[in-house]
C-alpha positions in Angstrom: 131.4 -59.3 103.7 133.3 -57.4 100.5 133.2 -54.0 99.9 131.8 -52.7 96.7 134.9 -51.6 94.1 133.0 -48.2 93.5 132.8 -46.8 96.5 134.8 -44.4 98.2 135.0 -45.3 101.8 136.3 -40.8 102.3 133.7 -39.2 101.8 130.8 -42.0 101.7 130.1 -41.4 97.5 130.8 -43.0 94.8 133.0 -42.0 92.7 130.7 -41.4 89.8 129.1 -39.0 91.9 132.4 -37.0 92.4 133.3 -34.1 90.9 135.4 -34.7 87.6 138.4 -33.9 88.0 139.7 -30.7 86.2 142.6 -31.8 84.4 140.3 -35.0 83.0 142.7 -37.7 84.5 142.7 -41.2 84.4 139.0 -42.1 85.9 137.5 -38.9 85.1 134.3 -37.7 83.0 134.4 -34.1 81.6 131.4 -32.0 82.7 128.2 -32.8 80.9 127.3 -29.6 78.4 125.8 -26.7 79.5 122.2 -26.0 78.1 123.3 -23.8 76.0 125.8 -26.2 73.9 123.5 -27.9 72.0 121.1 -26.8 69.1 118.5 -28.0 67.6 117.7 -31.8 67.3 120.9 -32.2 70.5 123.5 -31.0 67.6 126.2 -28.7 69.0 126.4 -25.4 68.1 129.4 -24.8 66.2 131.9 -22.3 67.2 130.5 -18.2 66.9 126.8 -18.9 67.2 124.2 -19.5 69.9 121.1 -21.4 70.2 118.2 -19.1 70.4 115.4 -20.7 72.8 112.8 -18.6 72.6 112.6 -19.2 68.1 115.0 -23.0 68.9 117.2 -21.5 66.1 121.1 -21.5 65.9 122.4 -17.8 65.5 125.6 -16.4 64.5 126.9 -14.7 67.8 126.2 -10.9 67.7 123.1 -10.7 65.8 119.2 -11.7 67.0 116.3 -12.3 65.2 114.6 -9.0 63.9 111.6 -7.7 66.0 107.9 -7.5 64.9 108.3 -3.6 65.6 111.8 -3.9 63.5 110.3 -5.9 60.6 106.9 -3.8 60.7 108.8 -0.5 60.4 110.7 -1.3 57.3 108.2 -2.8 55.5 106.7 0.7 55.5 110.5 2.6 54.8 110.3 0.1 52.5 107.5 1.9 50.6 108.9 4.8 51.4 112.1 4.5 50.1 110.1 3.4 46.5 108.6 6.7 46.4 111.6 8.6 47.3 114.5 6.2 44.8 111.4 6.9 41.7 111.3 3.3 41.5 114.3 2.3 39.7 117.1 3.8 42.5 115.1 1.5 44.9 115.8 -1.4 42.3 119.3 -0.7 41.5 120.3 -0.8 45.0 118.3 -3.8 45.5 119.8 -5.8 43.1 123.9 -4.5 45.0 122.4 -5.4 48.1 120.8 -8.9 47.5 124.9 -10.0 47.0 125.3 -9.3 50.9 121.8 -10.7 52.0 119.6 -7.2 52.3 117.5 -5.3 50.6 118.1 -1.7 50.5 115.6 -1.4 54.0 117.6 -3.9 55.9 120.7 -2.1 55.0 119.8 1.0 56.0 118.4 -0.5 59.7 121.2 -3.0 60.0 119.2 -6.6 59.1 120.3 -9.1 57.1 118.3 -12.2 55.4 120.0 -15.8 56.8 119.9 -19.0 56.0 118.7 -21.3 58.7 120.6 -24.6 57.5 123.3 -23.2 55.7 124.0 -21.6 58.7 125.1 -18.1 55.6 124.0 -15.4 55.0 121.8 -15.0 51.9 122.9 -15.2 48.3 121.3 -13.0 45.7 119.7 -15.7 43.7 118.0 -16.6 47.2 117.4 -12.5 48.0 115.6 -12.5 44.4 113.7 -15.6 45.3 112.2 -14.0 48.2 111.7 -10.9 46.2 110.0 -12.5 44.0 107.9 -14.0 46.0 106.7 -10.8 48.3 105.7 -10.0 45.2 103.6 -12.7 44.2 101.9 -13.1 47.5 101.6 -9.1 48.1 99.3 -8.8 44.6 97.4 -12.4 45.6 94.3 -11.6 47.6 95.1 -12.6 51.1 98.0 -13.6 50.0 99.9 -10.8 52.0 97.1 -10.5 55.2 98.0 -14.4 55.4 101.8 -13.6 55.4 101.4 -11.0 58.4 99.7 -13.0 60.1 102.1 -16.4 60.3 104.9 -13.6 60.9 103.3 -12.6 64.0 102.4 -16.9 65.6 105.7 -18.2 63.5 108.3 -18.3 66.9 110.4 -17.4 64.2 109.1 -14.5 63.2 109.1 -16.3 59.2 106.5 -14.6 56.5 105.3 -17.0 54.0 108.5 -15.7 51.7 110.9 -16.4 54.6 109.9 -19.6 54.7 109.7 -20.6 50.7 113.3 -18.8 50.5 114.4 -20.5 53.5 115.8 -17.2 55.9 114.9 -15.4 58.7 115.8 -11.6 58.9 118.0 -11.0 61.9 118.9 -7.9 63.6 123.1 -7.5 62.6 123.7 -4.4 64.2 127.6 -4.4 64.4 127.2 -6.2 61.1 129.2 -9.1 62.2 127.8 -10.4 59.1 128.9 -8.1 56.7 
């Protein structure tokens, strides 16, 4: 009787079931990546990013999806800032902060808009589109309500205007994206 060449007589375990050599020597297989090393659609996560299993998004290290409470608070703070800055001040401040992927309120609350597909901070044009969609949707009957309900039920916490502009809102407490 001939012995199977893949059988290890000393340990009784075939070589393909033995732990890999840490040096990845001849015949050894590198260890499989951990569960957090793969992102959307099984693609590897780029350096400086992590896969958020709750939202199914790849996000930058040091950030997290902005919570429901933080986003709702930002909505009301935004209204207060419009009044305090006499609208013109808020508009000018917004034109400046949009270039950094945030609104004035998001700047105060350490939040930022993140383009999911491009994996980059939202541009001035994207922020303009988002603001225009927000203004239009809030002006349409039930548009703001539908947007709010979507925000509450989506895993990635996106409103209609976030979906149109292709962004998610992140909490960036240390301004790593700045």
